DONU-295113 format. One record per residue: residue number from 0; chain; x, y, z of N, C-alpha, C, O in turn. Coordinates in pm, whole numbers, plus 32768, in hexadecimal, padded with zeros to 4 digits. Atoms other than C-alpha are relative to their C-alpha. Layout:
<pts>
{NUM; 'A'; {X; Y; Z}; {X; Y; Z}; {X; Y; Z}; {X; Y; Z}}
...
</pts>
This chain:
<pts>
{0; 'A'; {807B; 8078; 7FF5}; {8A09; 8321; 98E9}; {7FA5; 8046; 7F8D}; {7F78; 8024; 7F20}}
{1; 'A'; {807A; 7FC6; 8057}; {8930; 842C; 9882}; {800E; 8033; 7F5B}; {7FBF; 801B; 7F00}}
{2; 'A'; {7FC5; 8001; 8094}; {89CE; 8492; 9746}; {8012; 7F90; 7FAF}; {7FF9; 7FA5; 7F39}}
{3; 'A'; {7FFE; 8074; 8053}; {8A04; 8349; 96BC}; {7F55; 7FD3; 7FF9}; {7F41; 7FA0; 7F8A}}
{4; 'A'; {807D; 8001; 800A}; {8877; 831E; 96EB}; {7FB1; 8091; 7F6F}; {7F65; 8087; 7F0F}}
{5; 'A'; {8020; 7FAB; 8055}; {8844; 845E; 9638}; {8041; 7FFD; 7F62}; {8012; 8030; 7EFD}}
{6; 'A'; {7FD8; 8007; 8082}; {893E; 83F9; 952D}; {7FB1; 7F7E; 7FBC}; {7F93; 7F8E; 7F46}}
{7; 'A'; {8045; 8047; 8026}; {8883; 82B2; 9500}; {7F6E; 8015; 7FC7}; {7F36; 7FDF; 7F68}}
{8; 'A'; {8091; 7FCE; 8039}; {8734; 835E; 94ED}; {801A; 8055; 7F88}; {7FE7; 802D; 7F1F}}
{9; 'A'; {7FC3; 7FC3; 8082}; {87C2; 8444; 93F1}; {8030; 7FAB; 7F79}; {801C; 7FD4; 7F07}}
{10; 'A'; {7FE4; 8046; 8063}; {884B; 8334; 9325}; {7F8B; 7FB2; 7FD6}; {7F75; 7FBE; 7F5D}}
{11; 'A'; {8083; 8022; 8007}; {8709; 827F; 932D}; {7FAB; 8052; 7FB2}; {7F90; 8037; 7F3D}}
{12; 'A'; {804C; 7F7B; 805B}; {863A; 83BB; 92C2}; {801B; 7FFE; 7F78}; {7FC8; 7FEF; 7F1E}}
{13; 'A'; {7FB4; 7FDB; 8078}; {8728; 83F2; 91B7}; {7FE0; 7F78; 7FC6}; {7FA4; 7F8F; 7F5D}}
{14; 'A'; {800A; 807A; 8062}; {8707; 827C; 912B}; {7F65; 7FFF; 7FE4}; {7F4A; 7FC1; 7F7D}}
{15; 'A'; {807B; 800F; 801D}; {857A; 82A7; 9139}; {7FE7; 8068; 7FB6}; {7F8C; 8058; 7F64}}
{16; 'A'; {801B; 7FA5; 8060}; {8587; 83E9; 9091}; {803A; 7FD7; 7F83}; {7FF0; 7FE3; 7F21}}
{17; 'A'; {7FB6; 8058; 8090}; {867A; 833E; 8F73}; {7F88; 7FA0; 7FDF}; {7F51; 7FCC; 7F7A}}
{18; 'A'; {8039; 8045; 802E}; {858C; 822B; 8F51}; {7F85; 8019; 7FEC}; {7F45; 7FD5; 7F9C}}
{19; 'A'; {809D; 7FB1; 8034}; {8441; 82EE; 8F47}; {8034; 804E; 7F96}; {7FEA; 8060; 7F35}}
{20; 'A'; {7FF0; 7F93; 808A}; {8503; 83E1; 8E53}; {8027; 7F90; 7F75}; {8011; 7FC1; 7F05}}
{21; 'A'; {7FDD; 8065; 8060}; {8574; 82A6; 8D6B}; {7F90; 7FC3; 7FF7}; {7F87; 7F7D; 7F92}}
{22; 'A'; {8082; 803F; 805A}; {8411; 8229; 8D5E}; {7FC8; 8033; 7FC9}; {7F9C; 800A; 7F5E}}
{23; 'A'; {8053; 7F81; 8048}; {8369; 8361; 8D1B}; {804B; 8001; 7F7A}; {7FFB; 7FFB; 7F1C}}
{24; 'A'; {7FD4; 8001; 808B}; {846A; 8367; 8BE1}; {7FDE; 7F98; 7FC4}; {7FB5; 7FB5; 7F53}}
{25; 'A'; {8022; 8058; 8044}; {8422; 8205; 8B7E}; {7F55; 8011; 7FD9}; {7F28; 7FFF; 7F68}}
{26; 'A'; {8063; 7FF0; 8035}; {82C1; 824C; 8B9D}; {7FDD; 806E; 7F84}; {7F8E; 805A; 7F28}}
{27; 'A'; {8022; 7F93; 805B}; {82D4; 83A8; 8ADF}; {8046; 7FB1; 7F7A}; {7FF5; 7FB0; 7F1D}}
{28; 'A'; {7FD6; 8040; 806B}; {83A9; 82E6; 89D3}; {7FA5; 7F73; 7FB5}; {7FB3; 7F42; 7F45}}
{29; 'A'; {807A; 8087; 8025}; {8291; 81B5; 89B5}; {7F9F; 8067; 7FBD}; {7F86; 804F; 7F47}}
{30; 'A'; {8050; 7FB8; 8036}; {8195; 82EF; 8981}; {8020; 803C; 7F53}; {7FD5; 805E; 7EF7}}
{31; 'A'; {7FC9; 7FA4; 808A}; {8273; 837F; 8859}; {8006; 7F84; 7FA4}; {7FD3; 7F98; 7F36}}
{32; 'A'; {7FE9; 8067; 8070}; {82C8; 8217; 87A4}; {7F92; 7F9A; 8017}; {7FA8; 7F2D; 7FE2}}
{33; 'A'; {8079; 8077; 8023}; {8180; 8144; 87D2}; {7FCA; 7FED; 7FBD}; {7F8B; 8050; 7F96}}
{34; 'A'; {8035; 802C; 8088}; {80FC; 8090; 86C4}; {7F91; 8020; 7FDE}; {7F45; 8029; 803E}}
{35; 'A'; {8073; 7FF1; 8040}; {7FF0; 80D4; 860C}; {7FB7; 7F94; 7FB3}; {7FFA; 7F71; 7F52}}
{36; 'A'; {8019; 8077; 8043}; {7F1A; 7FB1; 8587}; {7FA9; 8032; 7F7F}; {7F56; 808A; 7F96}}
{37; 'A'; {801D; 7FA6; 805C}; {7EB3; 8005; 8411}; {7F81; 7FA4; 7FC9}; {7FA0; 7F2F; 7FB3}}
{38; 'A'; {804B; 80AF; 800F}; {7D74; 7F18; 83B6}; {7FE8; 804B; 7F40}; {7FD2; 80C2; 7F28}}
{39; 'A'; {8012; 7FF9; 806C}; {7D55; 7F0D; 8232}; {7FC6; 7FA8; 7FAF}; {7FD6; 7F31; 7FCD}}
{40; 'A'; {8084; 805A; 8050}; {7C63; 7E70; 8143}; {7FFC; 8018; 7F66}; {7FF4; 808E; 7F44}}
{41; 'A'; {7FEB; 8004; 807C}; {7C7A; 7E30; 7FD6}; {7F62; 7FF0; 7FB0}; {7F17; 7F90; 7FC3}}
{42; 'A'; {8086; 801D; 803A}; {7B38; 7E78; 7EF1}; {8032; 7FF6; 7F87}; {8096; 8022; 7F50}}
{43; 'A'; {7FCF; 800C; 80C1}; {7B2B; 7E0F; 7D91}; {7F6B; 7FF2; 7FFB}; {7F1E; 7FC5; 804F}}
{44; 'A'; {8083; 7FC8; 8044}; {79FE; 7E6B; 7CCE}; {8023; 7FCB; 7F4E}; {8075; 7FEE; 7EF9}}
{45; 'A'; {7FD7; 803D; 8092}; {79CF; 7D8B; 7B91}; {7F74; 8032; 7F7E}; {7EFB; 801C; 7F7D}}
{46; 'A'; {807C; 7FC1; 8065}; {7922; 7E45; 7A4C}; {7F9D; 7F7F; 7FE4}; {7FB0; 7F0A; 8008}}
{47; 'A'; {8053; 806A; 8032}; {7802; 7D8E; 79B5}; {8039; 800F; 7F4B}; {7FE1; 7FF1; 7EFB}}
{48; 'A'; {7FF6; 8034; 80A5}; {7895; 7D83; 7836}; {803C; 7F8F; 7FF3}; {80A7; 7F7D; 7FBA}}
{49; 'A'; {7FC9; 808E; 803B}; {78BB; 7C27; 782C}; {806E; 7FDB; 7FF9}; {8079; 7F6D; 7FC3}}
{50; 'A'; {7F70; 8010; 8049}; {7A37; 7C32; 780B}; {804C; 8007; 808A}; {80C2; 802A; 8082}}
{51; 'A'; {7FAA; 800D; 7F7D}; {7AA5; 7C10; 7998}; {7FD4; 7F71; 802A}; {7F74; 7F4B; 806C}}
{52; 'A'; {8007; 80A2; 7F94}; {7AD2; 7AA1; 79F6}; {8082; 7FF0; 7FF5}; {80CF; 802A; 7FA8}}
{53; 'A'; {7F82; 8049; 7FCB}; {7BED; 79EC; 7A7B}; {803D; 804C; 8068}; {80AB; 801F; 808A}}
{54; 'A'; {7FB0; 7FB3; 7FAE}; {7C4C; 7AFE; 7B7D}; {7FD7; 7FEC; 8097}; {7F5F; 7FEB; 80B5}}
{55; 'A'; {8005; 802F; 7F94}; {7C7F; 7AAB; 7CDC}; {7FDE; 806D; 8063}; {8021; 80D0; 8045}}
{56; 'A'; {7FE3; 7FA9; 7F8F}; {7C2C; 7B88; 7E1A}; {8082; 8043; 8024}; {80E1; 8003; 8052}}
{57; 'A'; {7F84; 7FCB; 7FE3}; {7D2B; 7C92; 7E43}; {8013; 7FDE; 8096}; {7FC2; 7FB0; 80E6}}
{58; 'A'; {7FA2; 800D; 7F5C}; {7E2F; 7C8C; 7F8D}; {801A; 80A5; 7FD7}; {801C; 80DB; 7F68}}
{59; 'A'; {7FED; 7F56; 8002}; {7E6F; 7E0F; 7FE8}; {807D; 8012; 8063}; {807A; 7FD0; 80CB}}
{60; 'A'; {7FAA; 8016; 7F86}; {7FA9; 7E5B; 80AF}; {8057; 80A8; 7FDD}; {8048; 80DF; 7F70}}
{61; 'A'; {7F98; 7FBF; 8025}; {80B4; 7F78; 80C8}; {8085; 8003; 7F9D}; {80D6; 7FAA; 7FB6}}
{62; 'A'; {7F9F; 8017; 803B}; {81B2; 7FA4; 7FDD}; {802E; 8068; 7FB5}; {7FEE; 80D0; 7FA9}}
{63; 'A'; {7FCB; 7F7C; 8038}; {829F; 8076; 7F17}; {8002; 7FC8; 7F52}; {8002; 7F4F; 7F3A}}
{64; 'A'; {801E; 7FFB; 8079}; {8284; 8099; 7D94}; {808A; 7FB7; 7FDD}; {80E1; 7FC7; 8032}}
{65; 'A'; {7F8F; 803F; 8002}; {83AB; 7FB2; 7CE3}; {8033; 8060; 7FB7}; {7FF6; 80A0; 7F60}}
{66; 'A'; {7FAE; 7FDA; 7FE6}; {84DC; 804C; 7CE5}; {8028; 8035; 7F59}; {8054; 80A7; 7F4A}}
{67; 'A'; {8006; 7FD7; 80AC}; {84EE; 805C; 7B2E}; {7FA8; 8073; 7FD2}; {7FC1; 80B4; 7F6D}}
{68; 'A'; {8039; 7FC6; 8044}; {83E9; 8121; 7B13}; {7FF2; 80A9; 7FEB}; {8003; 80E8; 8053}}
{69; 'A'; {7FF7; 7F76; 8036}; {83D4; 8284; 7A81}; {7F77; 804C; 7FEF}; {7F6A; 80C3; 800E}}
{70; 'A'; {8069; 7FC1; 8063}; {8274; 82B8; 79D4}; {7F76; 7F8B; 8060}; {7F7E; 7F25; 80A4}}
{71; 'A'; {8093; 8057; 7FBC}; {8102; 8230; 7A53}; {8008; 7FA7; 7F9C}; {803E; 7FC6; 7F32}}
{72; 'A'; {8053; 802B; 8067}; {807F; 812F; 799D}; {7F89; 8048; 7FB1}; {7F31; 8090; 7FE1}}
{73; 'A'; {8073; 7FC2; 805B}; {7FA7; 8193; 7874}; {7FE5; 7FB4; 7F80}; {803F; 7F82; 7F3C}}
{74; 'A'; {800D; 8018; 808E}; {7EDB; 8127; 7743}; {8006; 7F5A; 801B}; {7FD7; 7F49; 808C}}
{75; 'A'; {8010; 808E; 7FE9}; {7EF1; 7F85; 7743}; {806A; 7FB7; 7FF9}; {80A6; 7FBE; 7F8E}}
{76; 'A'; {7F8E; 804A; 7FE0}; {7FFC; 7EA8; 77B3}; {7FDA; 7F62; 7FCA}; {7F8E; 7F12; 7FFF}}
{77; 'A'; {8023; 80A1; 8060}; {7FF5; 7D5B; 76B6}; {8056; 7F98; 805D}; {80CA; 7FB7; 8077}}
{78; 'A'; {7F9F; 807B; 7FBA}; {8076; 7BFE; 778A}; {7FC4; 7FB5; 7FDA}; {7F4A; 7FB2; 7FED}}
{79; 'A'; {803F; 8098; 805E}; {8044; 7ABA; 76B8}; {807D; 7FAD; 803C}; {80AC; 7F4E; 7FFD}}
{80; 'A'; {7FBE; 80A9; 7FEE}; {8132; 79E0; 7773}; {7FA9; 7FD4; 8064}; {7F49; 8011; 8093}}
{81; 'A'; {8073; 804F; 7FB1}; {80A2; 78CE; 784E}; {8027; 800A; 8079}; {7FD5; 7FCC; 80BD}}
{82; 'A'; {7FD0; 7FE3; 7F68}; {8153; 7927; 79A7}; {8047; 8057; 7FEB}; {80B0; 8055; 7FAA}}
{83; 'A'; {7FC1; 7F6D; 7FC6}; {8197; 7A81; 7A10}; {7FC4; 8031; 8053}; {7F58; 800C; 8080}}
{84; 'A'; {8032; 7F8C; 7FB4}; {8185; 7BA9; 7ADD}; {800E; 8082; 7F9B}; {8065; 80A2; 7F4B}}
{85; 'A'; {8036; 7F6E; 803B}; {80EF; 7CF3; 7A60}; {801D; 806E; 8070}; {7FE6; 8069; 80DE}}
{86; 'A'; {8018; 7F86; 7F96}; {8144; 7E34; 7B1B}; {7FB0; 805F; 7FA7}; {7FC5; 805F; 7F2E}}
{87; 'A'; {805C; 7F71; 803B}; {803B; 7F73; 7ABE}; {800A; 8042; 8073}; {7FD1; 801F; 80D9}}
{88; 'A'; {7FED; 7F85; 7F9E}; {80A7; 809B; 7B89}; {7FB0; 807C; 7FE3}; {7FC9; 80CD; 7F89}}
{89; 'A'; {807C; 7F8B; 803F}; {7F82; 8192; 7B7C}; {8037; 8077; 8075}; {806F; 805E; 80E0}}
{90; 'A'; {7FE9; 7F74; 7F95}; {7FB2; 8306; 7C2F}; {7F85; 7FEE; 8045}; {7F2C; 7F9F; 8024}}
{91; 'A'; {807A; 8000; 7F9F}; {7EBD; 8347; 7D3C}; {7FC3; 809E; 7FDF}; {7F73; 80D0; 802E}}
{92; 'A'; {8010; 7F7D; 801F}; {7E97; 84A9; 7C8F}; {7FCF; 7FBB; 7F8B}; {8005; 7F57; 7F5C}}
{93; 'A'; {804F; 7FFE; 8075}; {7D8A; 84B2; 7B68}; {807E; 8041; 7F9B}; {80B5; 80AE; 7FAC}}
{94; 'A'; {7FB8; 7FCB; 8060}; {7E6A; 84CD; 7A3D}; {809F; 7FFB; 8004}; {80E1; 8013; 7F9F}}
{95; 'A'; {7F96; 8000; 7FE1}; {7FAB; 84A7; 7AD4}; {8066; 7F8A; 7FAD}; {804F; 7F11; 7FAF}}
{96; 'A'; {7FA6; 8052; 8037}; {80CE; 8416; 7A0C}; {8078; 7FF4; 8032}; {80B7; 7F8D; 801C}}
{97; 'A'; {7F60; 8037; 7F8D}; {820F; 841D; 7AE9}; {8010; 7F9A; 805F}; {804F; 7FD0; 80BA}}
{98; 'A'; {7FEF; 805B; 7FB4}; {8220; 82FB; 7BAD}; {807E; 7FD8; 8023}; {80BF; 7FBE; 7FBE}}
{99; 'A'; {7F62; 8005; 7FE2}; {8383; 82BB; 7C63}; {7FF0; 7FA3; 8077}; {7FA4; 7F9B; 80D8}}
{100; 'A'; {7FEB; 806D; 7F91}; {8421; 818B; 7D00}; {8020; 8054; 8088}; {8054; 80C2; 809B}}
{101; 'A'; {7FDF; 7FD7; 7F98}; {8428; 819B; 7E4E}; {7FAA; 804A; 804F}; {7FD4; 806D; 80BD}}
{102; 'A'; {8064; 7FC0; 7FCB}; {82D7; 824D; 7EA4}; {7FC2; 7FC1; 805C}; {7FB4; 7F48; 8051}}
{103; 'A'; {8073; 802A; 7F97}; {8206; 8211; 7FAE}; {7F92; 7FB6; 7F98}; {7F9A; 8000; 7F36}}
{104; 'A'; {8046; 804B; 8016}; {80F8; 811D; 7F12}; {7F90; 7FAC; 8037}; {7FB1; 7F67; 8098}}
{105; 'A'; {8047; 8094; 7FD9}; {7FD1; 802B; 7F4C}; {8000; 7FC7; 7F83}; {7FF1; 7FF5; 7F12}}
{106; 'A'; {800A; 8066; 805E}; {7FDD; 7F16; 7E9F}; {7FA6; 7F8A; 7FF9}; {7FBA; 7F2D; 8047}}
{107; 'A'; {8070; 805F; 8044}; {7EB0; 7E3A; 7DFD}; {8041; 7F83; 7FC4}; {8076; 7F8A; 7F56}}
{108; 'A'; {7FD8; 8081; 8037}; {7F17; 7CCB; 7DCE}; {7FA1; 7FAE; 7FC3}; {7F4E; 7F76; 800A}}
{109; 'A'; {806F; 8087; 8000}; {7E48; 7BDD; 7CF2}; {8025; 7FC2; 7FC9}; {808D; 7FEA; 7F94}}
{110; 'A'; {7FCF; 806A; 805E}; {7E74; 7AAB; 7C3A}; {7F85; 8010; 7F88}; {7F1B; 804E; 7F8E}}
{111; 'A'; {8054; 800C; 8077}; {7DD0; 7A71; 7AFB}; {801A; 7F6D; 7FB7}; {808E; 7F64; 7F90}}
{112; 'A'; {8021; 80AA; 802E}; {7D8A; 78D9; 7A70}; {7F9C; 7FF7; 7FB0}; {7F29; 800C; 7FD5}}
{113; 'A'; {807C; 8003; 8043}; {7CC6; 78B0; 7973}; {8012; 7F94; 7F76}; {8088; 7F75; 7F6B}}
{114; 'A'; {7FD3; 8024; 809D}; {7CC3; 77F0; 77FD}; {7FA1; 8044; 7FB2}; {7F33; 8019; 7F91}}
{115; 'A'; {803D; 7FBB; 8071}; {7C61; 78F8; 771C}; {8008; 7F9F; 7F76}; {805F; 7F4B; 7F5C}}
{116; 'A'; {7FE3; 802C; 8090}; {7C11; 7890; 75B1}; {803A; 807E; 7FAE}; {807B; 806F; 7F47}}
{117; 'A'; {7FD8; 7F8A; 807A}; {7C54; 7A00; 751C}; {8016; 804E; 80A2}; {7FEA; 803E; 8114}}
{118; 'A'; {7FC7; 7F92; 7F84}; {7D15; 7B2B; 75E5}; {7F9B; 8051; 805F}; {7F37; 8075; 8020}}
{119; 'A'; {8042; 7FBF; 7FAF}; {7C6E; 7BDF; 770A}; {803F; 8088; 801D}; {80BA; 807E; 801F}}
{120; 'A'; {7FC0; 7F84; 8010}; {7CC9; 7D4E; 772B}; {7F7B; 8033; 8095}; {7F01; 802E; 8087}}
{121; 'A'; {805F; 7FC5; 7F9A}; {7C26; 7DE3; 7898}; {806B; 808C; 8022}; {80E6; 808E; 8016}}
{122; 'A'; {7FF0; 7F8F; 7FD8}; {7C5B; 7F35; 7906}; {8002; 7FF9; 809E}; {7F99; 7FDD; 80D9}}
{123; 'A'; {8028; 7FF9; 7F91}; {7CD5; 7F59; 7A73}; {8018; 80A4; 8034}; {807E; 80E5; 801F}}
{124; 'A'; {8011; 7F7C; 7FEA}; {7C5D; 80B3; 7B0A}; {8014; 8005; 8097}; {7FCF; 7FBE; 80E1}}
{125; 'A'; {7FE7; 7FEC; 7F53}; {7CEF; 8126; 7C82}; {7FA9; 805F; 7FF2}; {7F8A; 809D; 7F8D}}
{126; 'A'; {805C; 7F78; 800B}; {7BFA; 821B; 7D22}; {802E; 8019; 8094}; {7FF1; 7FD6; 80E7}}
{127; 'A'; {7FEF; 7FCB; 7FB9}; {7C9A; 82BF; 7E2D}; {7FF7; 8088; 806F}; {8013; 80F1; 8034}}
{128; 'A'; {8018; 7F65; 7FAB}; {7C69; 83EC; 7F3A}; {804D; 800C; 807F}; {805C; 7FA8; 80C4}}
{129; 'A'; {7FC4; 7FF0; 7F9D}; {7D26; 8481; 8042}; {7F9C; 8064; 8046}; {7F3A; 809E; 8019}}
{130; 'A'; {8087; 7FA0; 7F86}; {7C85; 8545; 81A2}; {8004; 8076; 7F8A}; {7FA3; 80A7; 7F50}}
{131; 'A'; {7FF0; 7F57; 8015}; {7D2E; 8685; 8106}; {7FC1; 801F; 7F47}; {7FD4; 808F; 7F16}}
{132; 'A'; {8004; 7FE7; 808E}; {7CAB; 8659; 7F75}; {7F5F; 7FBC; 7FE3}; {7F0F; 7F93; 8038}}
{133; 'A'; {807E; 8032; 8023}; {7B7C; 85EA; 7E8D}; {801C; 7F76; 7FB3}; {8095; 7F65; 7FA4}}
{134; 'A'; {7FFE; 8069; 8027}; {7B56; 84A1; 7DED}; {8076; 7FF7; 7F69}; {805F; 8043; 7F0B}}
{135; 'A'; {7FB9; 801E; 8050}; {7C63; 8438; 7D02}; {8015; 7F7B; 7FA7}; {801B; 7F14; 7FEA}}
{136; 'A'; {7FEB; 8060; 802B}; {7C99; 8344; 7BF5}; {803E; 7FBD; 7F84}; {804B; 8003; 7F20}}
{137; 'A'; {7F7E; 8000; 8075}; {7D75; 82A0; 7B01}; {8016; 7F81; 7FAE}; {803B; 7F27; 7FF9}}
{138; 'A'; {8033; 8088; 8029}; {7D4F; 8174; 7A0E}; {806D; 7FE4; 7FA6}; {80A3; 8043; 7F6E}}
{139; 'A'; {7FA8; 8049; 806B}; {7E4A; 806B; 792B}; {7FA0; 7F95; 7FEC}; {7F32; 7F7E; 8020}}
{140; 'A'; {8077; 8043; 8015}; {7DD2; 7F6B; 7889}; {806D; 7F79; 7FF0}; {80E4; 7F98; 7FF2}}
{141; 'A'; {7FDA; 806D; 8006}; {7E47; 7DF4; 7865}; {7FCE; 7F8F; 7FA9}; {7F60; 7F5C; 7FBE}}
{142; 'A'; {803B; 8044; 8054}; {7E32; 7D12; 7750}; {803F; 7F4F; 8019}; {80B8; 7F3E; 800C}}
{143; 'A'; {7FDB; 8085; 7FEB}; {7E5E; 7B90; 7793}; {7FE0; 7F8B; 7FAC}; {7F8B; 7F9A; 7F55}}
{144; 'A'; {8038; 805C; 805D}; {7E43; 7A45; 76F1}; {8056; 8025; 7F4D}; {80B0; 8078; 7F4B}}
{145; 'A'; {8087; 807D; 7FE3}; {7DF3; 79BB; 75FE}; {8078; 7F7D; 801C}; {80ED; 7F83; 8041}}
{146; 'A'; {7FAF; 8081; 7FBB}; {7E61; 783A; 7638}; {7F9A; 7FA9; 802D}; {7F22; 7FBC; 8043}}
{147; 'A'; {8058; 8063; 7FB0}; {7DEC; 771B; 76C0}; {7FE9; 800A; 809A}; {7F82; 7FE9; 80D5}}
{148; 'A'; {8004; 7FF1; 7F86}; {7E5B; 7773; 7816}; {804B; 8050; 8013}; {80B5; 8049; 7FD5}}
{149; 'A'; {7FC5; 7F86; 7FC7}; {7ECD; 78A2; 78B9}; {800F; 801F; 8084}; {7FA2; 8026; 80BD}}
{150; 'A'; {800A; 7FAE; 7F91}; {7F2B; 7926; 79EB}; {8086; 8072; 801B}; {80F2; 8086; 7FE4}}
{151; 'A'; {7FAC; 7F67; 7FFE}; {7FBD; 7A6D; 7A7B}; {7FF6; 8033; 8096}; {7F98; 8007; 80D8}}
{152; 'A'; {7FF6; 7FD4; 7FAA}; {800D; 7B1C; 7B9E}; {7FF8; 8094; 7FEF}; {8059; 80D4; 7FC4}}
{153; 'A'; {7FF4; 7F58; 8015}; {7F9D; 7C91; 7B99}; {8009; 806A; 8071}; {7FB5; 8078; 80CA}}
{154; 'A'; {7FEA; 7FB3; 7F7C}; {801C; 7D84; 7C80}; {7FDB; 80A8; 7FC0}; {8003; 80DA; 7F57}}
{155; 'A'; {8036; 7F6B; 8036}; {7F77; 7EF2; 7C61}; {803E; 8075; 8075}; {7FF3; 80A1; 80CB}}
{156; 'A'; {7FCB; 7F98; 7FA3}; {8043; 7FEA; 7D2D}; {7FB2; 808D; 7FFD}; {7FCC; 80CE; 7F97}}
{157; 'A'; {8003; 7F72; 7FFA}; {7FB2; 8131; 7D70}; {8050; 807E; 8052}; {803F; 8091; 80CB}}
{158; 'A'; {7F8A; 7FA5; 8006}; {80B6; 8245; 7D81}; {7FE3; 806B; 8026}; {7FB4; 80B0; 7FCB}}
{159; 'A'; {8050; 7FB4; 7FA5}; {8050; 8344; 7E8A}; {8087; 80A5; 7FDF}; {806A; 8110; 8016}}
{160; 'A'; {7FD5; 7F86; 8011}; {8186; 845A; 7DFF}; {8061; 8013; 8064}; {809D; 807D; 8056}}
{161; 'A'; {7F76; 7FE0; 7FB9}; {8298; 8441; 7F15}; {8026; 7F85; 805C}; {7FD9; 7F24; 8055}}
{162; 'A'; {7FE5; 8076; 7FB5}; {8331; 8349; 8002}; {7FC2; 7FEB; 8082}; {7FCA; 7F85; 80C6}}
{163; 'A'; {8035; 7FFF; 7F8F}; {827B; 83AA; 8112}; {7F5B; 7FE9; 7FEC}; {7F25; 8022; 7F8E}}
{164; 'A'; {809C; 801C; 800B}; {80EC; 8324; 814B}; {7FCB; 8097; 800B}; {800E; 80EF; 803F}}
{165; 'A'; {802A; 7F84; 8003}; {8006; 844D; 8119}; {7FBD; 8035; 8099}; {7F64; 7FFC; 80D9}}
{166; 'A'; {800C; 7FBF; 7F72}; {7FF8; 8533; 825F}; {7F80; 7FE8; 803B}; {7F86; 7FBB; 80AE}}
{167; 'A'; {8084; 8009; 7FB5}; {7E84; 8523; 82B6}; {7FB4; 7F5F; 7FE2}; {7F54; 7F36; 8022}}
{168; 'A'; {8050; 805D; 7FDD}; {7E2D; 83D9; 824B}; {7FF0; 7FC4; 7F4F}; {801A; 800C; 7EF5}}
{169; 'A'; {803B; 8029; 8044}; {7DA5; 82EF; 8138}; {7F59; 8001; 802C}; {7F39; 7FC2; 8091}}
{170; 'A'; {80A7; 8024; 7FDE}; {7C02; 8307; 8145}; {7FC0; 7F9E; 7F9F}; {7F67; 7F4D; 7FB9}}
{171; 'A'; {8041; 8068; 805F}; {7BBD; 8251; 8014}; {8068; 7FA2; 7F9C}; {80C2; 7FDF; 7F61}}
{172; 'A'; {7FA5; 8031; 8085}; {7C78; 8158; 7F1C}; {7FDA; 7F6F; 7FDF}; {7FEC; 7F08; 8020}}
{173; 'A'; {8055; 806E; 804A}; {7BC2; 806E; 7E3A}; {803F; 7FCF; 7F7B}; {8083; 801F; 7F3A}}
{174; 'A'; {7FC8; 800C; 8077}; {7C24; 7FA7; 7D0F}; {7F8F; 7FAF; 7FA7}; {7F61; 7F40; 7FC0}}
{175; 'A'; {806A; 8045; 804E}; {7B2D; 7F5E; 7C06}; {8036; 7FB2; 7F76}; {8076; 7FFE; 7F2E}}
{176; 'A'; {7FDF; 804A; 8052}; {7B76; 7E44; 7AF9}; {7F94; 8006; 7F9F}; {7F27; 7FD7; 7FC1}}
{177; 'A'; {808A; 8028; 8089}; {7A8D; 7E52; 799C}; {804A; 7FF6; 7F9C}; {801A; 7FDC; 7F2E}}
</pts>
């Protein structure tokens, strides 16, 4: 009889240890796999050259560079259709010319809607700073219109040069349209 009590106690003790161990394992896994909330905001600064009309406030999201991209946008991109989507891909590094499809990117999305009587060319400048470096800037221009009615979606991708996001984080990211 005594050996059966010892066996039951050993069984219950073993079961209790297994439950505690598995719970500790779940807690450890939860600590490793916990999600992190990331707050993002988009800043749009419009220049005062009189040519910035018709752009909405931007939205900002984590994205990837479009797959067919091999070079960063430079110079002026013309867009003279009435309903279109325009992608500008800018390097997060000043003077960067190589942008690669699938790289980690931050994506600003703006809509443009106006009735220009003449063409309008606007410079899109991104300013970014990583926790480990100085402020970097890059610019590309977009020419819209002319026409009696013109609408477009403008996606501005900021390419950070790798598949993974910057290890130390992004401390500053702004878009200026002028």
